[in-house]
C-alpha positions as CSV (number, residue, x, y, z in Angstrom):
1,M,113.8,133.8,35.5
2,V,110.9,135.9,36.6
3,L,108.4,133.0,37.1
4,Q,110.9,131.0,39.2
5,T,111.6,134.0,41.4
6,R,107.9,134.4,42.1
7,G,107.5,130.8,43.2
8,F,106.0,129.4,40.0
9,P,107.9,126.2,38.9
10,I,108.5,125.8,35.2
11,P,107.3,122.3,34.3
12,K,109.6,120.2,32.2
13,P,107.9,118.7,29.1
14,E,107.3,115.0,29.2
15,H,108.6,113.1,26.3
16,Y,106.9,110.0,25.0
17,P,108.4,107.6,22.5
18,I,106.5,107.5,19.2
19,G,107.4,103.9,18.4
20,D,107.3,102.5,14.9
21,L,105.5,104.5,12.3
22,P,103.0,102.8,10.1
23,T,103.6,102.5,6.3
24,P,101.8,105.3,4.5
25,V,98.7,104.3,2.7
26,E,98.9,104.6,-1.0
27,P,98.9,108.3,-2.1
28,A,95.9,109.9,-3.7
29,L,96.8,111.4,-7.1
30,S,95.2,114.2,-9.1
31,L,96.0,116.4,-12.0
32,G,97.8,119.6,-11.0
33,A,96.7,123.2,-11.5
34,H,98.8,123.4,-14.7
35,S,99.5,121.1,-17.6
36,G,102.4,118.7,-16.8
37,E,101.7,118.8,-13.1
38,L,100.5,116.0,-10.8
39,D,99.5,116.4,-7.1
40,A,100.0,113.6,-4.7
41,S,98.8,113.4,-1.1
42,A,98.8,110.8,1.7
43,S,97.2,110.6,5.1
44,P,99.4,112.4,7.6
45,I,101.2,110.1,10.0
46,F,101.5,111.2,13.7
47,G,105.2,111.7,14.5
48,A,106.4,112.0,11.0
49,L,108.9,114.9,10.4
50,T,109.2,114.6,6.6
51,Y,107.8,112.7,3.7
52,N,109.9,111.4,0.9
53,W,108.2,111.2,-2.5
54,Q,109.5,109.2,-5.5
55,L,108.2,109.5,-9.0
56,V,109.2,107.0,-11.8
57,L,107.9,106.4,-15.3
58,A,105.7,103.3,-15.5
59,S,107.7,102.2,-18.5
60,A,111.0,102.5,-16.5
61,P,110.1,101.8,-12.9
62,N,113.8,101.4,-11.8
63,V,114.7,105.0,-12.9
64,I,113.7,107.7,-10.5
65,V,112.5,110.8,-12.4
66,Q,111.9,113.1,-9.4
67,E,112.4,112.9,-5.7
68,L,110.9,115.4,-3.2
69,E,111.1,115.8,0.5
70,T,108.2,117.7,2.2
71,S,107.2,118.5,5.7
72,A,103.5,118.0,4.7
73,A,101.9,114.8,3.5
74,S,101.5,116.3,0.0
75,A,103.6,117.2,-3.0
76,T,103.3,118.7,-6.5
77,F,105.4,117.3,-9.3
78,A,105.9,119.7,-12.2
79,G,107.6,119.5,-15.6
80,L,106.2,116.1,-16.4
81,I,105.9,114.8,-19.9
82,L,102.4,114.8,-21.3
83,G,100.9,111.4,-22.1
84,Q,103.3,109.5,-19.8
85,I,102.1,107.3,-17.0
86,Y,104.0,107.9,-13.7
87,L,104.2,105.8,-10.6
88,F,104.3,107.4,-7.1
89,Q,105.5,106.2,-3.7
90,V,106.0,107.9,-0.4
91,N,107.5,107.1,2.9
92,A,107.6,109.0,6.2
93,M,110.7,109.8,8.2
94,V,111.3,110.4,11.9
95,T,114.5,111.5,13.6
96,A,116.4,108.2,13.1
97,D,114.2,105.9,11.0
98,T,112.0,105.8,7.9
99,T,108.8,103.8,7.2
100,D,108.5,101.3,4.4
101,Q,107.4,102.7,1.0
102,S,103.7,103.0,0.3
103,T,102.1,100.9,-2.4
104,A,102.8,102.5,-5.8
105,V,100.0,104.3,-7.6
106,S,99.9,105.6,-11.1
107,L,98.4,108.4,-13.1
108,M,98.8,109.8,-16.7
109,V,99.9,113.4,-17.2
110,V,97.7,115.6,-19.4
């Protein structure tokens, strides 16, 4: 390497354990840009690699309607049924572990 041959040492990066991640706060929900869309966002969590979003109908909370995995602390759910109330939850994931699910929040699609 050029830098090493010129007498400049290449420092090795220091790695620090992140530790346990906090549970995401309940997501903020808003109507999407188009009919049948809902936007969800949560506060970013330091060290999180991905966020796992779950969407269920309020009338059938044990049946997952949509699941998304994003690298950002936000997601858009499309193709939703107008007039239905949906519940959202999110958790964050690091290399080998996931956080607990956030508190569920709801919003009606228009």
